[in-house]
PDB file of N, CA, C and O in Angstrom:
ATOM      1  N   UNK A   1     -33.453  -3.516  -8.860  1.00  0.00           N
ATOM      2  CA  UNK A   1     -31.981  -3.031  -9.385  1.00  0.00           C
ATOM      3  C   UNK A   1     -31.096  -4.320  -9.385  1.00  0.00           C
ATOM      4  O   UNK A   1     -31.095  -5.134  -8.461  1.00  0.00           O
ATOM      5  N   UNK A   2     -30.354  -4.414 -10.504  1.00  0.00           N
ATOM      6  CA  UNK A   2     -29.498  -5.540 -10.555  1.00  0.00           C
ATOM      7  C   UNK A   2     -28.556  -5.475  -9.529  1.00  0.00           C
ATOM      8  O   UNK A   2     -28.084  -6.561  -9.193  1.00  0.00           O
ATOM      9  N   UNK A   3     -28.183  -4.538  -8.979  1.00  0.00           N
ATOM     10  CA  UNK A   3     -26.884  -4.633  -8.012  1.00  0.00           C
ATOM     11  C   UNK A   3     -27.715  -5.378  -6.606  1.00  0.00           C
ATOM     12  O   UNK A   3     -27.209  -6.381  -6.103  1.00  0.00           O
ATOM     13  N   UNK A   4     -28.658  -4.954  -6.195  1.00  0.00           N
ATOM     14  CA  UNK A   4     -29.425  -5.881  -5.171  1.00  0.00           C
ATOM     15  C   UNK A   4     -29.405  -7.409  -5.439  1.00  0.00           C
ATOM     16  O   UNK A   4     -29.158  -8.269  -4.593  1.00  0.00           O
ATOM     17  N   UNK A   5     -29.730  -7.634  -6.859  1.00  0.00           N
ATOM     18  CA  UNK A   5     -30.041  -9.150  -6.940  1.00  0.00           C
ATOM     19  C   UNK A   5     -28.679  -9.846  -6.910  1.00  0.00           C
ATOM     20  O   UNK A   5     -28.510 -11.015  -6.564  1.00  0.00           O
ATOM     21  N   UNK A   6     -27.778  -9.042  -7.289  1.00  0.00           N
ATOM     22  CA  UNK A   6     -26.299  -9.832  -7.250  1.00  0.00           C
ATOM     23  C   UNK A   6     -25.706  -9.787  -5.710  1.00  0.00           C
ATOM     24  O   UNK A   6     -25.131 -10.740  -5.184  1.00  0.00           O
ATOM     25  N   UNK A   7     -25.928  -8.614  -5.131  1.00  0.00           N
ATOM     26  CA  UNK A   7     -25.555  -9.002  -3.600  1.00  0.00           C
ATOM     27  C   UNK A   7     -26.242 -10.031  -2.839  1.00  0.00           C
ATOM     28  O   UNK A   7     -25.630 -10.705  -2.011  1.00  0.00           O
ATOM     29  N   UNK A   8     -27.705 -10.219  -3.114  1.00  0.00           N
ATOM     30  CA  UNK A   8     -28.387 -11.074  -2.767  1.00  0.00           C
ATOM     31  C   UNK A   8     -28.121 -12.756  -3.036  1.00  0.00           C
ATOM     32  O   UNK A   8     -28.247 -13.669  -2.221  1.00  0.00           O
ATOM     33  N   UNK A   9     -27.717 -12.823  -4.439  1.00  0.00           N
ATOM     34  CA  UNK A   9     -27.086 -14.215  -4.935  1.00  0.00           C
ATOM     35  C   UNK A   9     -25.989 -14.628  -4.373  1.00  0.00           C
ATOM     36  O   UNK A   9     -25.876 -15.817  -4.072  1.00  0.00           O
ATOM     37  N   UNK A  10     -24.841 -13.594  -4.098  1.00  0.00           N
ATOM     38  CA  UNK A  10     -23.571 -13.814  -3.401  1.00  0.00           C
ATOM     39  C   UNK A  10     -23.617 -13.799  -1.769  1.00  0.00           C
ATOM     40  O   UNK A  10     -22.667 -14.074  -1.035  1.00  0.00           O
ATOM     41  N   UNK A  11     -24.887 -13.430  -1.376  1.00  0.00           N
ATOM     42  CA  UNK A  11     -25.168 -13.245   0.278  1.00  0.00           C
ATOM     43  C   UNK A  11     -24.100 -12.169   0.697  1.00  0.00           C
ATOM     44  O   UNK A  11     -23.250 -12.522   1.514  1.00  0.00           O
ATOM     45  N   UNK A  12     -24.073 -10.974   0.239  1.00  0.00           N
ATOM     46  CA  UNK A  12     -23.028  -9.949   0.648  1.00  0.00           C
ATOM     47  C   UNK A  12     -24.146  -8.556   0.995  1.00  0.00           C
ATOM     48  O   UNK A  12     -25.028  -8.192   0.218  1.00  0.00           O
ATOM     49  N   UNK A  13     -23.867  -7.961   2.258  1.00  0.00           N
ATOM     50  CA  UNK A  13     -24.100  -6.948   2.758  1.00  0.00           C
ATOM     51  C   UNK A  13     -23.753  -5.584   1.693  1.00  0.00           C
ATOM     52  O   UNK A  13     -22.581  -5.579   1.316  1.00  0.00           O
ATOM     53  N   UNK A  14     -24.538  -4.542   1.213  1.00  0.00           N
ATOM     54  CA  UNK A  14     -23.840  -3.443   0.536  1.00  0.00           C
ATOM     55  C   UNK A  14     -22.908  -2.821   1.563  1.00  0.00           C
ATOM     56  O   UNK A  14     -21.899  -2.284   1.106  1.00  0.00           O
ATOM     57  N   UNK A  15     -23.057  -2.809   2.660  1.00  0.00           N
ATOM     58  CA  UNK A  15     -21.704  -2.032   3.221  1.00  0.00           C
ATOM     59  C   UNK A  15     -20.525  -2.812   3.369  1.00  0.00           C
ATOM     60  O   UNK A  15     -19.501  -2.278   3.795  1.00  0.00           O
ATOM     61  N   UNK A  16     -20.555  -3.996   3.069  1.00  0.00           N
ATOM     62  CA  UNK A  16     -19.400  -4.811   3.011  1.00  0.00           C
ATOM     63  C   UNK A  16     -18.762  -5.111   1.729  1.00  0.00           C
ATOM     64  O   UNK A  16     -17.797  -5.874   1.679  1.00  0.00           O
ATOM     65  N   UNK A  17     -19.273  -4.522   0.641  1.00  0.00           N
ATOM     66  CA  UNK A  17     -18.605  -4.697  -0.686  1.00  0.00           C
ATOM     67  C   UNK A  17     -17.057  -4.360  -0.803  1.00  0.00           C
ATOM     68  O   UNK A  17     -16.713  -3.336  -0.213  1.00  0.00           O
ATOM     69  N   UNK A  18     -16.351  -4.869  -1.286  1.00  0.00           N
ATOM     70  CA  UNK A  18     -14.683  -4.589  -1.355  1.00  0.00           C
ATOM     71  C   UNK A  18     -14.792  -4.499  -3.035  1.00  0.00           C
ATOM     72  O   UNK A  18     -15.830  -4.674  -3.674  1.00  0.00           O
ATOM     73  N   UNK A  19     -13.422  -4.172  -3.610  1.00  0.00           N
ATOM     74  CA  UNK A  19     -13.129  -3.955  -4.876  1.00  0.00           C
ATOM     75  C   UNK A  19     -13.139  -5.328  -5.746  1.00  0.00           C
ATOM     76  O   UNK A  19     -13.333  -5.391  -6.960  1.00  0.00           O
ATOM     77  N   UNK A  20     -12.881  -6.448  -4.835  1.00  0.00           N
ATOM     78  CA  UNK A  20     -13.036  -7.599  -5.623  1.00  0.00           C
ATOM     79  C   UNK A  20     -14.598  -8.018  -5.760  1.00  0.00           C
ATOM     80  O   UNK A  20     -14.835  -8.846  -6.640  1.00  0.00           O
ATOM     81  N   UNK A  21     -15.473  -7.636  -5.144  1.00  0.00           N
ATOM     82  CA  UNK A  21     -16.823  -7.964  -5.016  1.00  0.00           C
ATOM     83  C   UNK A  21     -17.481  -6.985  -6.151  1.00  0.00           C
ATOM     84  O   UNK A  21     -18.584  -7.285  -6.609  1.00  0.00           O
ATOM     85  N   UNK A  22     -16.912  -6.013  -6.526  1.00  0.00           N
ATOM     86  CA  UNK A  22     -17.359  -4.910  -7.341  1.00  0.00           C
ATOM     87  C   UNK A  22     -16.813  -5.561  -8.817  1.00  0.00           C
ATOM     88  O   UNK A  22     -17.522  -5.430  -9.814  1.00  0.00           O
ATOM     89  N   UNK A  23     -15.610  -6.216  -8.885  1.00  0.00           N
ATOM     90  CA  UNK A  23     -14.986  -6.851 -10.136  1.00  0.00           C
ATOM     91  C   UNK A  23     -15.941  -7.935 -10.408  1.00  0.00           C
ATOM     92  O   UNK A  23     -16.336  -8.070 -11.566  1.00  0.00           O
ATOM     93  N   UNK A  24     -16.401  -8.797  -9.399  1.00  0.00           N
ATOM     94  CA  UNK A  24     -17.079  -9.812  -9.551  1.00  0.00           C
ATOM     95  C   UNK A  24     -18.633  -9.611 -10.187  1.00  0.00           C
ATOM     96  O   UNK A  24     -19.249 -10.395 -10.910  1.00  0.00           O
ATOM     97  N   UNK A  25     -19.033  -8.365  -9.697  1.00  0.00           N
ATOM     98  CA  UNK A  25     -20.290  -7.932 -10.192  1.00  0.00           C
ATOM     99  C   UNK A  25     -20.005  -7.416 -11.510  1.00  0.00           C
ATOM    100  O   UNK A  25     -20.867  -7.671 -12.351  1.00  0.00           O
ATOM    101  N   UNK A  26     -19.104  -6.818 -11.854  1.00  0.00           N
ATOM    102  CA  UNK A  26     -19.165  -6.727 -13.416  1.00  0.00           C
ATOM    103  C   UNK A  26     -19.245  -7.742 -14.275  1.00  0.00           C
ATOM    104  O   UNK A  26     -19.925  -7.757 -15.302  1.00  0.00           O
ATOM    105  N   UNK A  27     -18.297  -8.914 -13.714  1.00  0.00           N
ATOM    106  CA  UNK A  27     -18.660 -10.198 -14.429  1.00  0.00           C
ATOM    107  C   UNK A  27     -19.736 -10.812 -14.561  1.00  0.00           C
ATOM    108  O   UNK A  27     -20.006 -11.384 -15.617  1.00  0.00           O
ATOM    109  N   UNK A  28     -20.505 -10.806 -13.570  1.00  0.00           N
ATOM    110  CA  UNK A  28     -21.653 -11.121 -13.257  1.00  0.00           C
ATOM    111  C   UNK A  28     -22.681 -10.289 -14.311  1.00  0.00           C
ATOM    112  O   UNK A  28     -23.673 -10.915 -14.683  1.00  0.00           O
ATOM    113  N   UNK A  29     -22.513  -9.030 -14.768  1.00  0.00           N
ATOM    114  CA  UNK A  29     -23.330  -8.261 -15.400  1.00  0.00           C
ATOM    115  C   UNK A  29     -23.046  -8.762 -16.938  1.00  0.00           C
ATOM    116  O   UNK A  29     -23.914  -8.715 -17.810  1.00  0.00           O
ATOM    117  N   UNK A  30     -21.692  -9.255 -17.156  1.00  0.00           N
ATOM    118  CA  UNK A  30     -21.246  -9.354 -18.536  1.00  0.00           C
ATOM    119  C   UNK A  30     -21.714 -10.944 -18.974  1.00  0.00           C
ATOM    120  O   UNK A  30     -21.992 -11.207 -20.145  1.00  0.00           O
ATOM    121  N   UNK A  31     -21.753 -11.713 -18.157  1.00  0.00           N
ATOM    122  CA  UNK A  31     -22.072 -13.237 -18.075  1.00  0.00           C
ATOM    123  C   UNK A  31     -23.311 -13.573 -18.512  1.00  0.00           C
ATOM    124  O   UNK A  31     -24.295 -13.293 -17.828  1.00  0.00           O
ATOM    125  N   UNK A  32     -23.430 -14.277 -19.824  1.00  0.00           N
ATOM    126  CA  UNK A  32     -24.716 -14.732 -20.134  1.00  0.00           C
ATOM    127  C   UNK A  32     -25.065 -16.040 -19.518  1.00  0.00           C
ATOM    128  O   UNK A  32     -26.217 -16.382 -19.783  1.00  0.00           O
ATOM    129  N   UNK A  33     -24.502 -16.740 -18.888  1.00  0.00           N
ATOM    130  CA  UNK A  33     -24.662 -17.742 -18.120  1.00  0.00           C
ATOM    131  C   UNK A  33     -24.726 -18.035 -16.630  1.00  0.00           C
ATOM    132  O   UNK A  33     -24.871 -19.107 -16.041  1.00  0.00           O
ATOM    133  N   UNK A  34     -24.549 -16.535 -16.086  1.00  0.00           N
ATOM    134  CA  UNK A  34     -24.627 -16.580 -14.652  1.00  0.00           C
ATOM    135  C   UNK A  34     -23.216 -16.973 -13.808  1.00  0.00           C
ATOM    136  O   UNK A  34     -22.116 -16.485 -14.068  1.00  0.00           O
ATOM    137  N   UNK A  35     -23.414 -17.702 -13.019  1.00  0.00           N
ATOM    138  CA  UNK A  35     -22.145 -17.918 -12.322  1.00  0.00           C
ATOM    139  C   UNK A  35     -21.308 -19.258 -12.979  1.00  0.00           C
ATOM    140  O   UNK A  35     -20.285 -19.715 -12.471  1.00  0.00           O
ATOM    141  N   UNK A  36     -21.917 -19.759 -14.139  1.00  0.00           N
ATOM    142  CA  UNK A  36     -21.458 -20.913 -14.850  1.00  0.00           C
ATOM    143  C   UNK A  36     -20.495 -20.363 -15.675  1.00  0.00           C
ATOM    144  O   UNK A  36     -20.763 -19.403 -16.396  1.00  0.00           O
ATOM    145  N   UNK A  37     -19.177 -20.979 -15.634  1.00  0.00           N
ATOM    146  CA  UNK A  37     -18.017 -20.323 -16.652  1.00  0.00           C
ATOM    147  C   UNK A  37     -17.942 -21.364 -17.681  1.00  0.00           C
ATOM    148  O   UNK A  37     -17.801 -22.580 -17.553  1.00  0.00           O
ATOM    149  N   UNK A  38     -18.081 -20.543 -18.860  1.00  0.00           N
ATOM    150  CA  UNK A  38     -18.208 -21.299 -20.204  1.00  0.00           C
ATOM    151  C   UNK A  38     -16.833 -21.171 -20.706  1.00  0.00           C
ATOM    152  O   UNK A  38     -16.109 -20.178 -20.633  1.00  0.00           O
ATOM    153  N   UNK A  39     -16.527 -22.543 -21.330  1.00  0.00           N
ATOM    154  CA  UNK A  39     -15.000 -22.675 -21.863  1.00  0.00           C
ATOM    155  C   UNK A  39     -15.278 -22.097 -23.361  1.00  0.00           C
ATOM    156  O   UNK A  39     -14.211 -22.028 -23.970  1.00  0.00           O
ATOM    157  N   UNK A  40     -16.289 -21.700 -24.068  1.00  0.00           N
ATOM    158  CA  UNK A  40     -16.306 -21.328 -25.318  1.00  0.00           C
ATOM    159  C   UNK A  40     -16.619 -19.764 -25.080  1.00  0.00           C
ATOM    160  O   UNK A  40     -17.473 -19.392 -24.275  1.00  0.00           O
ATOM    161  N   UNK A  41     -15.716 -18.749 -25.985  1.00  0.00           N
ATOM    162  CA  UNK A  41     -16.370 -17.596 -26.121  1.00  0.00           C
ATOM    163  C   UNK A  41     -17.648 -17.315 -26.220  1.00  0.00           C
ATOM    164  O   UNK A  41     -18.212 -17.895 -27.148  1.00  0.00           O
ATOM    165  N   UNK A  42     -18.442 -16.461 -25.427  1.00  0.00           N
ATOM    166  CA  UNK A  42     -19.820 -15.895 -25.581  1.00  0.00           C
ATOM    167  C   UNK A  42     -19.883 -14.638 -25.707  1.00  0.00           C
ATOM    168  O   UNK A  42     -18.963 -13.966 -25.241  1.00  0.00           O
ATOM    169  N   UNK A  43     -20.922 -14.042 -26.331  1.00  0.00           N
ATOM    170  CA  UNK A  43     -21.194 -12.596 -26.405  1.00  0.00           C
ATOM    171  C   UNK A  43     -21.810 -12.049 -25.018  1.00  0.00           C
ATOM    172  O   UNK A  43     -22.743 -12.612 -24.445  1.00  0.00           O
ATOM    173  N   UNK A  44     -21.226 -10.980 -24.588  1.00  0.00           N
ATOM    174  CA  UNK A  44     -21.653 -10.326 -23.342  1.00  0.00           C
ATOM    175  C   UNK A  44     -23.146 -10.208 -23.003  1.00  0.00           C
ATOM    176  O   UNK A  44     -23.879  -9.669 -23.833  1.00  0.00           O
ATOM    177  N   UNK A  45     -23.573 -10.595 -22.035  1.00  0.00           N
ATOM    178  CA  UNK A  45     -24.988 -10.254 -21.865  1.00  0.00           C
ATOM    179  C   UNK A  45     -25.865  -8.805 -22.127  1.00  0.00           C
ATOM    180  O   UNK A  45     -26.996  -8.531 -22.527  1.00  0.00           O
ATOM    181  N   UNK A  46     -24.745  -8.096 -21.692  1.00  0.00           N
ATOM    182  CA  UNK A  46     -25.058  -6.355 -21.607  1.00  0.00           C
ATOM    183  C   UNK A  46     -23.902  -5.751 -22.255  1.00  0.00           C
ATOM    184  O   UNK A  46     -22.770  -6.209 -22.095  1.00  0.00           O
ATOM    185  N   UNK A  47     -24.154  -4.724 -22.990  1.00  0.00           N
ATOM    186  CA  UNK A  47     -23.168  -3.867 -23.658  1.00  0.00           C
ATOM    187  C   UNK A  47     -22.365  -3.139 -22.786  1.00  0.00           C
ATOM    188  O   UNK A  47     -22.854  -2.854 -21.693  1.00  0.00           O
ATOM    189  N   UNK A  48     -21.229  -2.780 -23.044  1.00  0.00           N
ATOM    190  CA  UNK A  48     -20.369  -2.028 -22.148  1.00  0.00           C
ATOM    191  C   UNK A  48     -21.066  -0.720 -21.474  1.00  0.00           C
ATOM    192  O   UNK A  48     -21.084  -0.314 -20.312  1.00  0.00           O
ATOM    193  N   UNK A  49     -21.594  -0.263 -22.599  1.00  0.00           N
ATOM    194  CA  UNK A  49     -22.412   1.338 -22.346  1.00  0.00           C
ATOM    195  C   UNK A  49     -23.337   0.867 -20.977  1.00  0.00           C
ATOM    196  O   UNK A  49     -23.234   1.437 -19.891  1.00  0.00           O
ATOM    197  N   UNK A  50     -24.218  -0.232 -21.230  1.00  0.00           N
ATOM    198  CA  UNK A  50     -25.111  -0.690 -20.188  1.00  0.00           C
ATOM    199  C   UNK A  50     -24.567  -1.019 -18.898  1.00  0.00           C
ATOM    200  O   UNK A  50     -25.207  -0.712 -17.893  1.00  0.00           O
ATOM    201  N   UNK A  51     -23.263  -1.711 -18.793  1.00  0.00           N
ATOM    202  CA  UNK A  51     -22.531  -1.962 -17.890  1.00  0.00           C
ATOM    203  C   UNK A  51     -22.060  -0.676 -17.095  1.00  0.00           C
ATOM    204  O   UNK A  51     -22.105  -0.659 -15.865  1.00  0.00           O
ATOM    205  N   UNK A  52     -21.673   0.242 -17.727  1.00  0.00           N
ATOM    206  CA  UNK A  52     -20.975   1.297 -17.306  1.00  0.00           C
ATOM    207  C   UNK A  52     -22.262   2.482 -16.638  1.00  0.00           C
ATOM    208  O   UNK A  52     -22.064   3.354 -15.792  1.00  0.00           O
ATOM    209  N   UNK A  53     -23.365   2.202 -17.232  1.00  0.00           N
ATOM    210  CA  UNK A  53     -24.529   3.196 -16.754  1.00  0.00           C
ATOM    211  C   UNK A  53     -25.014   2.183 -15.364  1.00  0.00           C
ATOM    212  O   UNK A  53     -25.450   2.894 -14.457  1.00  0.00           O
ATOM    213  N   UNK A  54     -25.020   1.074 -15.116  1.00  0.00           N
ATOM    214  CA  UNK A  54     -25.253   0.186 -13.912  1.00  0.00           C
ATOM    215  C   UNK A  54     -24.219   0.800 -12.910  1.00  0.00           C
ATOM    216  O   UNK A  54     -24.574   1.392 -11.891  1.00  0.00           O
ATOM    217  N   UNK A  55     -22.957   0.621 -13.264  1.00  0.00           N
ATOM    218  CA  UNK A  55     -21.898   1.050 -12.269  1.00  0.00           C
ATOM    219  C   UNK A  55     -21.990   2.403 -11.741  1.00  0.00           C
ATOM    220  O   UNK A  55     -21.798   2.638 -10.548  1.00  0.00           O
ATOM    221  N   UNK A  56     -22.305   3.383 -12.678  1.00  0.00           N
ATOM    222  CA  UNK A  56     -22.539   4.732 -12.166  1.00  0.00           C
ATOM    223  C   UNK A  56     -23.865   4.855 -11.231  1.00  0.00           C
ATOM    224  O   UNK A  56     -23.962   5.680 -10.323  1.00  0.00           O
ATOM    225  N   UNK A  57     -24.556   4.210 -11.473  1.00  0.00           N
ATOM    226  CA  UNK A  57     -25.639   3.958 -10.609  1.00  0.00           C
ATOM    227  C   UNK A  57     -25.484   3.514  -9.262  1.00  0.00           C
ATOM    228  O   UNK A  57     -25.957   4.038  -8.253  1.00  0.00           O
ATOM    229  N   UNK A  58     -24.731   2.435  -9.356  1.00  0.00           N
ATOM    230  CA  UNK A  58     -23.991   1.890  -7.918  1.00  0.00           C
ATOM    231  C   UNK A  58     -23.226   3.146  -7.167  1.00  0.00           C
ATOM    232  O   UNK A  58     -23.300   3.391  -5.963  1.00  0.00           O
ATOM    233  N   UNK A  59     -22.470   3.890  -8.158  1.00  0.00           N
ATOM    234  CA  UNK A  59     -21.457   4.824  -7.330  1.00  0.00           C
ATOM    235  C   UNK A  59     -22.453   5.888  -6.797  1.00  0.00           C
ATOM    236  O   UNK A  59     -22.313   6.231  -5.623  1.00  0.00           O
ATOM    237  N   UNK A  60     -23.193   6.305  -7.349  1.00  0.00           N
ATOM    238  CA  UNK A  60     -24.228   7.342  -6.836  1.00  0.00           C
ATOM    239  C   UNK A  60     -25.030   6.961  -5.947  1.00  0.00           C
ATOM    240  O   UNK A  60     -25.484   7.877  -5.261  1.00  0.00           O
ATOM    241  N   UNK A  61     -25.521   5.498  -5.602  1.00  0.00           N
ATOM    242  CA  UNK A  61     -25.848   4.980  -4.347  1.00  0.00           C
ATOM    243  C   UNK A  61     -25.018   5.267  -3.349  1.00  0.00           C
ATOM    244  O   UNK A  61     -25.379   5.955  -2.394  1.00  0.00           O
ATOM    245  N   UNK A  62     -23.799   4.762  -3.469  1.00  0.00           N
ATOM    246  CA  UNK A  62     -22.713   4.983  -2.351  1.00  0.00           C
ATOM    247  C   UNK A  62     -22.523   6.420  -2.103  1.00  0.00           C
ATOM    248  O   UNK A  62     -22.466   6.776  -0.926  1.00  0.00           O
ATOM    249  N   UNK A  63     -22.401   7.434  -3.178  1.00  0.00           N
ATOM    250  CA  UNK A  63     -22.263   8.639  -2.720  1.00  0.00           C
ATOM    251  C   UNK A  63     -23.393   9.054  -2.186  1.00  0.00           C
ATOM    252  O   UNK A  63     -23.242   9.669  -1.131  1.00  0.00           O
ATOM    253  N   UNK A  64     -24.505   8.922  -2.571  1.00  0.00           N
ATOM    254  CA  UNK A  64     -25.460   9.364  -1.690  1.00  0.00           C
ATOM    255  C   UNK A  64     -25.823   8.954  -0.502  1.00  0.00           C
ATOM    256  O   UNK A  64     -26.498   9.760   0.139  1.00  0.00           O
ATOM    257  N   UNK A  65     -25.570   7.891   0.017  1.00  0.00           N
ATOM    258  CA  UNK A  65     -25.335   7.446   1.457  1.00  0.00           C
ATOM    259  C   UNK A  65     -24.248   8.014   2.312  1.00  0.00           C
ATOM    260  O   UNK A  65     -24.324   8.406   3.477  1.00  0.00           O
ATOM    261  N   UNK A  66     -23.170   7.979   1.464  1.00  0.00           N
ATOM    262  CA  UNK A  66     -22.029   8.787   2.401  1.00  0.00           C
ATOM    263  C   UNK A  66     -22.057   9.991   2.571  1.00  0.00           C
ATOM    264  O   UNK A  66     -21.602  10.399   3.640  1.00  0.00           O
ATOM    265  N   UNK A  67     -22.560  10.914   1.655  1.00  0.00           N
ATOM    266  CA  UNK A  67     -22.817  12.468   1.610  1.00  0.00           C
ATOM    267  C   UNK A  67     -23.942  12.449   2.675  1.00  0.00           C
ATOM    268  O   UNK A  67     -23.520  13.047   3.665  1.00  0.00           O
ATOM    269  N   UNK A  68     -24.978  12.080   2.834  1.00  0.00           N
ATOM    270  CA  UNK A  68     -26.233  12.314   3.434  1.00  0.00           C
ATOM    271  C   UNK A  68     -25.983  11.601   5.009  1.00  0.00           C
ATOM    272  O   UNK A  68     -26.835  11.771   5.881  1.00  0.00           O
ATOM    273  N   UNK A  69     -25.012  10.970   5.216  1.00  0.00           N
ATOM    274  CA  UNK A  69     -24.544  10.655   6.771  1.00  0.00           C
ATOM    275  C   UNK A  69     -25.678   9.288   6.960  1.00  0.00           C
ATOM    276  O   UNK A  69     -25.985   8.986   8.113  1.00  0.00           O
ATOM    277  N   UNK A  70     -26.057   8.784   6.222  1.00  0.00           N
ATOM    278  CA  UNK A  70     -27.019   7.432   6.623  1.00  0.00           C
ATOM    279  C   UNK A  70     -26.044   6.338   6.965  1.00  0.00           C
ATOM    280  O   UNK A  70     -26.618   5.375   7.473  1.00  0.00           O
ATOM    281  N   UNK A  71     -24.900   6.213   6.856  1.00  0.00           N
ATOM    282  CA  UNK A  71     -24.188   5.050   7.209  1.00  0.00           C
ATOM    283  C   UNK A  71     -22.860   5.835   7.798  1.00  0.00           C
ATOM    284  O   UNK A  71     -22.534   6.961   7.422  1.00  0.00           O
ATOM    285  N   UNK A  72     -22.178   5.093   8.740  1.00  0.00           N
ATOM    286  CA  UNK A  72     -20.815   6.074   9.314  1.00  0.00           C
ATOM    287  C   UNK A  72     -19.756   5.669   8.452  1.00  0.00           C
ATOM    288  O   UNK A  72     -18.833   6.463   8.271  1.00  0.00           O
ATOM    289  N   UNK A  73     -19.743   4.415   7.823  1.00  0.00           N
ATOM    290  CA  UNK A  73     -18.410   4.352   6.860  1.00  0.00           C
ATOM    291  C   UNK A  73     -18.807   3.220   5.947  1.00  0.00           C
ATOM    292  O   UNK A  73     -19.252   2.133   6.315  1.00  0.00           O
ATOM    293  N   UNK A  74     -18.577   3.638   4.642  1.00  0.00           N
ATOM    294  CA  UNK A  74     -18.470   2.731   3.683  1.00  0.00           C
ATOM    295  C   UNK A  74     -17.156   2.272   3.083  1.00  0.00           C
ATOM    296  O   UNK A  74     -16.656   3.010   2.234  1.00  0.00           O
ATOM    297  N   UNK A  75     -16.586   1.254   3.380  1.00  0.00           N
ATOM    298  CA  UNK A  75     -14.926   0.936   3.080  1.00  0.00           C
ATOM    299  C   UNK A  75     -15.049   1.035   1.578  1.00  0.00           C
ATOM    300  O   UNK A  75     -14.161   1.831   1.271  1.00  0.00           O
ATOM    301  N   UNK A  76     -15.615   0.690   0.573  1.00  0.00           N
ATOM    302  CA  UNK A  76     -15.490   0.557  -0.916  1.00  0.00           C
ATOM    303  C   UNK A  76     -15.438   1.963  -1.353  1.00  0.00           C
ATOM    304  O   UNK A  76     -14.579   2.334  -2.152  1.00  0.00           O
ATOM    305  N   UNK A  77     -16.319   2.758  -0.864  1.00  0.00           N
ATOM    306  CA  UNK A  77     -16.688   4.188  -1.269  1.00  0.00           C
ATOM    307  C   UNK A  77     -15.286   5.002  -1.040  1.00  0.00           C
ATOM    308  O   UNK A  77     -14.772   5.746  -1.875  1.00  0.00           O
ATOM    309  N   UNK A  78     -14.717   4.676   0.408  1.00  0.00           N
ATOM    310  CA  UNK A  78     -13.981   5.531   0.953  1.00  0.00           C
ATOM    311  C   UNK A  78     -12.429   5.227   0.464  1.00  0.00           C
ATOM    312  O   UNK A  78     -11.463   5.942   0.731  1.00  0.00           O
ATOM    313  N   UNK A  79     -12.408   4.077  -0.269  1.00  0.00           N
ATOM    314  CA  UNK A  79     -11.214   3.509  -0.907  1.00  0.00           C
ATOM    315  C   UNK A  79     -11.051   3.592  -2.279  1.00  0.00           C
ATOM    316  O   UNK A  79      -9.951   3.473  -2.819  1.00  0.00           O
ATOM    317  N   UNK A  80     -12.318   3.834  -3.004  1.00  0.00           N
ATOM    318  CA  UNK A  80     -12.193   3.598  -4.350  1.00  0.00           C
ATOM    319  C   UNK A  80     -12.485   4.764  -5.336  1.00  0.00           C
ATOM    320  O   UNK A  80     -11.938   5.156  -6.367  1.00  0.00           O
ATOM    321  N   UNK A  81     -13.775   5.240  -4.468  1.00  0.00           N
ATOM    322  CA  UNK A  81     -14.534   6.590  -5.324  1.00  0.00           C
ATOM    323  C   UNK A  81     -14.011   7.852  -4.663  1.00  0.00           C
ATOM    324  O   UNK A  81     -13.987   8.110  -3.460  1.00  0.00           O
ATOM    325  N   UNK A  82     -13.638   8.512  -5.581  1.00  0.00           N
ATOM    326  CA  UNK A  82     -13.121  10.006  -5.315  1.00  0.00           C
ATOM    327  C   UNK A  82     -14.138  10.970  -5.806  1.00  0.00           C
ATOM    328  O   UNK A  82     -14.151  11.158  -7.023  1.00  0.00           O
ATOM    329  N   UNK A  83     -15.100  11.696  -4.979  1.00  0.00           N
ATOM    330  CA  UNK A  83     -15.715  12.913  -5.563  1.00  0.00           C
ATOM    331  C   UNK A  83     -15.054  13.855  -6.354  1.00  0.00           C
ATOM    332  O   UNK A  83     -13.875  14.154  -6.169  1.00  0.00           O
ATOM    333  N   UNK A  84     -15.950  14.465  -7.464  1.00  0.00           N
ATOM    334  CA  UNK A  84     -15.336  15.227  -8.541  1.00  0.00           C
ATOM    335  C   UNK A  84     -15.663  16.568  -7.813  1.00  0.00           C
ATOM    336  O   UNK A  84     -16.809  17.014  -7.741  1.00  0.00           O
ATOM    337  N   UNK A  85     -14.607  17.152  -7.298  1.00  0.00           N
ATOM    338  CA  UNK A  85     -14.829  18.619  -6.790  1.00  0.00           C
ATOM    339  C   UNK A  85     -15.187  18.548  -5.430  1.00  0.00           C
ATOM    340  O   UNK A  85     -15.417  19.579  -4.798  1.00  0.00           O
TER     341      UNK A  85
END
C-alpha cells in the first residue's frame, strides 16, 4: 500500500501521523518527482480521483483499528475523522 511506502520513507509510525503528515502524504501522491520540488509546473502523478480513493482507504484503515480496539488511541483519527452515523 502506498501509505506504508510513504510512512517508511518519512520514518513515521502510523500511530503518530498528524494532519500535517497527511497533507504531506497527499503532496507525495501528487508529486511526479517524489521529494524533489520542481520550479516548473508538472502534471500530477495520480488523478484526484485516485488520490481520493487512496485517502478513503487510509481513513478506513484508521476507522477499522479504532472501532476494533486494536489500538488505545489514534490522535489523527480522533481529531479529524468523524464517523458517519
